[in-house]
C-alpha positions in Angstrom: 57.5 -85.0 54.3 55.9 -86.7 51.3 53.4 -89.1 50.0 50.1 -88.3 51.6 48.5 -91.7 52.2 45.2 -92.1 54.0 43.9 -95.1 55.9 40.9 -95.9 58.0 43.2 -97.1 60.8 46.9 -97.2 61.5 48.3 -99.5 64.0 51.6 -98.6 65.7 53.7 -101.5 66.9 53.5 -105.1 65.5 53.5 -107.4 68.5 51.1 -110.4 68.8 48.1 -108.2 69.6 48.4 -105.8 66.7 49.5 -108.6 64.4 46.3 -110.5 65.3 44.4 -107.3 64.5 46.1 -107.0 61.1 45.3 -110.7 60.4 41.6 -110.3 61.4 41.3 -107.1 59.3 42.9 -108.6 56.2 39.6 -110.1 54.9 37.5 -107.0 55.9 37.2 -105.3 52.5 35.8 -102.0 53.6 38.5 -101.2 56.2 41.8 -99.9 54.9 44.5 -100.6 57.5 48.3 -100.2 57.9 50.6 -101.4 60.7 54.1 -100.0 61.4 57.0 -101.1 63.6 60.5 -99.8 64.0 62.0 -103.3 64.4 63.6 -104.9 61.4 61.1 -107.8 61.5 58.9 -109.8 63.9 60.9 -111.6 66.6 59.0 -112.2 69.8 61.2 -112.2 73.0 64.3 -113.5 71.3 66.3 -113.2 74.6 64.1 -115.9 76.1 63.6 -118.2 73.2 64.6 -121.3 75.1 64.2 -124.6 73.2 61.7 -126.2 75.6 59.8 -123.1 76.8 56.1 -123.0 76.0 53.3 -120.5 76.1 51.2 -120.5 79.2 48.0 -120.6 77.2 46.6 -123.3 74.9 47.2 -123.2 71.1 43.7 -121.7 70.5 45.0 -118.5 72.0 46.7 -117.8 68.7 46.3 -114.6 66.7 42.8 -115.3 65.3 41.1 -118.5 66.4 39.0 -117.2 69.3 37.5 -114.5 67.1 37.4 -116.5 63.8 38.1 -120.2 64.0 37.8 -120.4 60.2 40.6 -117.9 59.6 43.5 -119.0 57.3 45.8 -117.4 59.8 45.2 -119.9 62.6 48.0 -121.9 64.2 46.5 -125.1 63.0 46.6 -123.9 59.4 50.2 -122.8 59.9 50.9 -126.4 61.0 49.1 -127.8 58.0 50.9 -125.5 55.6 54.3 -126.3 57.1 53.7 -130.1 57.3 53.6 -130.3 61.1 49.9 -130.9 61.8 50.2 -134.6 62.4 53.3 -134.2 64.5 51.4 -131.7 66.7 48.5 -134.1 66.9 50.7 -137.0 68.1 52.4 -134.7 70.6 49.1 -134.3 72.4 50.0 -131.1 74.1 47.8 -128.0 74.0 50.7 -125.7 74.9 52.8 -124.3 72.0 56.6 -124.2 72.1 57.5 -120.5 72.3 59.9 -120.8 69.4 57.2 -122.4 67.3 54.7 -119.6 68.2 57.4 -117.1 67.0 57.7 -119.0 63.7 53.9 -119.0 63.4 53.7 -115.2 63.9 56.5 -114.7 61.3 54.5 -116.9 58.9 51.5 -114.7 59.4 53.5 -111.5 59.0 54.9 -112.7 55.7 51.4 -113.0 54.3 50.3 -109.5 55.3 51.4 -106.7 53.0 49.9 -104.1 55.4 52.6 -104.8 58.0 55.7 -102.6 57.5 58.9 -102.9 59.5 61.8 -100.6 59.8 59.3 -97.7 60.2 59.7 -95.5 63.3 56.9 -93.2 64.2 58.4 -89.8 65.1 55.4 -87.7 65.7 51.6 -87.7 65.6 49.4 -84.6 65.3 45.6 -84.2 64.8 44.4 -82.2 61.8 41.1 -80.8 63.0 40.1 -79.5 59.5 40.3 -82.9 58.0 39.5 -84.8 61.2 42.6 -87.0 60.6 45.7 -88.0 62.5 48.9 -87.2 60.7 51.7 -89.7 61.5 55.2 -88.8 60.6 57.2 -92.0 60.0 61.0 -92.3 59.6 62.2 -95.1 57.3 65.2 -96.5 59.2 66.8 -97.9 56.0 66.9 -94.7 53.9 66.1 -92.0 56.5 63.1 -90.7 54.4 60.2 -89.3 56.3 56.6 -90.1 55.1 53.4 -88.7 56.5 50.5 -91.1 56.7 47.0 -90.1 57.6 44.4 -92.1 59.5 40.9 -91.7 60.9 41.8 -94.0 63.8 44.8 -95.3 65.7 45.6 -98.5 67.5 48.6 -98.3 69.9 50.3 -101.6 70.2 53.8 -100.6 71.1 53.9 -103.2 73.9 55.6 -103.3 77.2 59.2 -102.6 78.0 61.6 -104.4 80.5 60.9 -103.1 84.0 64.0 -102.4 86.1 64.0 -101.5 89.8 64.1 -97.8 90.5 67.6 -98.0 92.0 68.9 -99.1 88.6 67.8 -95.9 86.9 70.7 -94.2 85.2 73.0 -97.1 85.8 74.5 -99.4 83.2 76.3 -102.3 84.8 77.7 -104.7 82.2 76.9 -107.9 84.0 73.5 -106.8 85.4 70.9 -107.8 82.8 67.1 -108.1 82.4 65.7 -111.6 81.5 65.0 -110.2 78.0 68.7 -110.2 77.4 69.4 -113.7 78.8 70.4 -115.8 75.7 72.9 -113.3 74.4 74.7 -113.4 77.8 74.3 -117.1 78.5 77.7 -118.3 77.4 79.4 -115.7 79.6 77.1 -116.5 82.6 78.0 -120.2 82.3 81.7 -119.3 82.5 81.3 -117.0 85.6 81.8 -118.1 89.2 78.3 -117.0 90.4 75.0 -115.7 89.2 72.0 -114.3 91.1 68.4 -114.4 89.7 66.0 -111.9 91.1 62.2 -112.5 90.7 59.5 -115.1 91.3 57.8 -115.4 87.9 58.0 -117.7 84.9 61.1 -116.1 83.3 63.1 -116.4 86.5 62.1 -120.1 86.8 62.9 -120.9 83.1 66.4 -119.3 83.4 67.0 -121.1 86.7 66.1 -124.4 85.2 68.2 -123.7 82.1 71.3 -122.9 84.1 71.0 -125.8 86.5 73.3 -128.1 84.5 76.0 -125.4 84.6 76.1 -125.6 88.4 77.7 -129.1 87.9 80.6 -127.3 86.2 81.3 -124.9 89.0 78.7 -122.1 88.6 77.1 -121.1 91.9 73.5 -119.9 91.4 71.3 -118.0 93.8 67.6 -117.4 93.3 66.0 -114.6 95.4 62.4 -113.6 95.5 60.4 -111.1 97.6 57.3 -113.2 98.1 57.3 -115.8 100.9 57.4 -118.7 98.4 57.9 -119.7 94.8 54.3 -119.7 93.9 52.5 -121.4 90.9 50.3 -119.6 88.5 46.7 -120.6 89.3 45.1 -122.5 86.3 42.1 -124.1 87.9 39.1 -124.1 85.5 36.8 -121.9 87.6 39.7 -119.5 88.1 40.2 -119.4 84.4 36.6 -118.1 84.1 38.1 -114.8 85.3 39.5 -114.4 81.8 36.0 -113.8 80.6 34.1 -110.9 79.1 31.8 -110.7 82.0 34.6 -110.6 84.6 36.2 -107.8 82.6 32.8 -106.0 82.8 32.7 -106.6 86.5 36.3 -105.4 87.1 35.8 -102.4 84.8 32.8 -101.0 86.7 34.6 -101.0 90.1 35.9 -97.7 91.5 39.6 -97.2 90.6 40.9 -97.7 94.1 39.0 -101.0 94.4 40.5 -102.1 91.1 44.0 -101.3 92.3 43.5 -103.1 95.6 42.1 -106.2 93.9 45.0 -106.3 91.4 47.4 -106.3 94.3 45.9 -109.6 95.5 46.0 -111.3 92.1 49.6 -112.0 91.3 49.1 -115.8 91.3 46.7 -115.3 88.4 49.2 -113.9 86.0 52.6 -113.5 87.6 53.4 -117.0 89.0 55.3 -120.0 87.6 53.9 -122.8 85.6 53.0 -125.6 88.0 54.8 -128.3 86.0 58.0 -126.2 85.8 58.1 -125.8 89.6 57.8 -129.6 89.9 60.5 -130.1 87.2 62.8 -127.8 89.1 62.3 -129.7 92.3 62.8 -133.0 90.5 66.0 -131.8 88.9 67.4 -130.6 92.2 66.4 -134.0 93.8 68.2 -135.9 91.1 71.3 -133.8 91.4 71.4 -134.3 95.1 71.3 -138.1 95.2 74.0 -139.3 97.5 73.7 -136.1 99.4 75.9 -134.3 96.9 76.2 -130.7 97.9 74.6 -128.4 95.3 76.0 -125.1 94.0 72.5 -123.7 94.4 70.5 -121.7 96.9 66.9 -120.6 96.8 65.9 -117.7 99.1 62.3 -116.4 99.3 61.2 -113.4 101.4 64.2 -111.4 100.1 63.7 -107.8 98.9 66.5 -106.4 96.7 67.2 -102.9 97.8 70.4 -101.9 95.9 73.2 -103.1 93.7 76.8 -101.8 93.7 80.0 -102.8 91.8 82.5 -104.5 94.1 85.7 -105.3 92.2 84.8 -107.5 89.2 81.6 -108.6 90.9 78.5 -106.9 92.4 77.2 -106.5 95.9 73.5 -107.1 96.3 71.9 -105.6 99.4 68.7 -107.3 100.6 66.1 -107.0 103.3 64.6 -110.2 104.6 61.0 -109.1 104.8 60.0 -111.7 107.4 63.0 -111.5 109.7 63.3 -107.7 109.1 67.1 -107.9 108.8 69.5 -106.6 106.1 72.2 -108.7 104.5 74.5 -108.6 101.5 75.4 -111.1 98.8 78.2 -111.1 96.2 77.7 -112.2 92.6 79.5 -112.0 89.3 76.2 -111.8 87.3 72.8 -110.5 88.1 69.7 -111.4 86.1 66.7 -109.2 86.9 63.4 -111.1 86.3 61.5 -108.0 87.2 58.9 -108.2 84.5 57.6 -105.7 81.9 55.8 -102.4 82.2 53.9 -100.3 79.7 55.8 -97.2 78.7 54.1 -94.4 76.8 55.8 -93.6 73.5 57.1 -90.1 73.1 55.2 -89.5 69.9 51.9 -89.2 71.9 53.0 -85.8 73.0 51.6 -84.3 69.8 48.1 -85.5 70.6 48.2 -85.2 74.4 45.3 -82.8 74.4 42.8 -85.4 73.1 43.9 -88.2 75.4 41.7 -88.9 78.5 43.6 -89.6 81.7 42.9 -90.8 85.3 43.7 -88.7 88.3 47.1 -90.5 88.6 48.0 -89.8 84.9 47.3 -93.2 83.4 45.1 -93.7 80.3 41.4 -93.5 81.0 40.5 -96.5 78.9 36.9 -97.0 77.9 35.3 -100.4 78.1 35.9 -100.7 74.3 39.6 -99.8 74.6 39.6 -96.2 73.5 41.3 -93.3 75.3 39.8 -90.3 73.7 36.3 -88.8 73.6 36.0 -89.4 69.8 36.7 -93.1 70.4 39.3 -93.0 67.7 42.5 -94.0 69.6 42.5 -97.7 70.7 45.1 -99.3 73.0 46.4 -102.8 73.2 47.9 -104.1 76.5 47.8 -100.7 78.2 44.7 -101.2 80.3 45.7 -103.4 83.2 44.5 -100.7 85.7 41.0 -100.5 84.0 40.4 -104.0 82.6 42.2 -106.2 85.0 44.9 -108.9 85.0 43.7 -110.5 81.7 45.1 -107.5 79.8 48.4 -109.1 78.7 46.9 -112.5 78.3 47.3 -113.8 74.7 44.1 -115.7 75.1 42.0 -112.5 75.2 43.8 -110.8 72.3 41.4 -112.0 69.7 38.4 -111.0 71.9 39.8 -107.4 72.3 40.6 -107.2 68.6 37.0 -108.3 67.7 35.7 -105.5 69.7 38.1 -103.0 68.1 37.2 -104.2 64.6 33.5 -104.0 65.2 33.9 -100.5 66.5 36.0 -99.5 63.4 33.6 -101.1 61.0 30.5 -99.7 62.7 28.9 -103.2 62.6 29.4 -106.7 63.8 32.2 -108.2 61.7 33.2 -110.7 64.3 30.8 -112.2 66.9 31.8 -111.2 70.4 30.7 -113.4 73.3 29.1 -111.5 76.2 28.9 -114.4 78.7 30.9 -117.5 78.9 31.3 -118.2 82.6 29.2 -120.4 84.9 30.0 -118.0 87.7 28.2 -114.7 88.3 30.5 -112.0 89.3 28.0 -109.3 90.5 24.6 -109.2 92.1 22.7 -108.7 88.8 20.4 -111.6 88.1 21.2 -113.2 84.8 20.0 -116.8 85.1 16.4 -117.8 85.3 15.6 -121.1 87.0 12.9 -123.2 85.4 10.5 -125.0 87.7 8.2 -127.8 86.6 4.7 -127.6 87.9 
């Protein structure tokens, strides 16, 4: 180990949330920060970078705007600097194309010298004498190991593809997660059949993307466990639940109450874009004109229980959750749209003794996103169980980062809104009516 280098804060992982933190910290002179990622460079969900796919939040949910609308790292400034601002203006659509959001993030990364890629964190320990975290980092290009030191950490390693438990330890060549879709698309299009499992946005995007291939002989099945293909709810009063005061309200609940409430909220963050559902129906309608039989089936209320190879194909075993009967289905390809889940990195084992945990072993995340008594380890997108469904929402990333930066700096660097909703989520009186005499 070599090159002792000390920082006020080191961020591990450079996804949108930590990238936003790096961009917002860049003009803060008195905070020395470094961000590390083992990837070769920034590339956001490349396996789902479909040409017409958009974010599900407006463009103001970029890396910085909701914390600092004047930041030079805003999406609008990116458009200006790349000669696309007027095109975006004429387009009149608040929702950014996913591929353009990726280009925007890469544009920001290229301006931030404090973001280093190809750096894998191997181990973290805490030096009690110096009151510093020691981070051992492997350079994946030359295999050198450098130890960096930091007063505080921000864990932004992100979520990982979540596979059903029955897939653990199995590696079936033609059973893939949605995150791998584009690298397999050519082979899927040439197969006889494909099954999509899941009811969220990714499943719907892939279904829509493959629909033209069903005219060429591909038979496509779409299975989902819920009783319907439900839209994500975007009504304006519902969107007020992505507010600081709702996070406050959710956070103060007992843990079991939070868990129960999350179980009732999938339409708030796991559904399908309303327009996409309608587009899928319209496409199916157009394809069926003249009562043409379609190489398509959509089956809700179907729980996938297991998958087994059968010849050159796979047998999918289901339970119909309403009819309470079992059935099987054969498919050449299976696409698991089973979402993402936070997975703790192994390097945390070296500082396990300072991390606070709940009774079920999850991070005990403070309201201000720390997981240790010294309030020196912050987390990004690892607090769904404590802060609610808004945790992975890009629109709240700048809000969370403003809180983290203010805590690091020990003063208000960025203004943090405390109340933005018309609704009142608890019984505490916050509004005073004015009566004329």
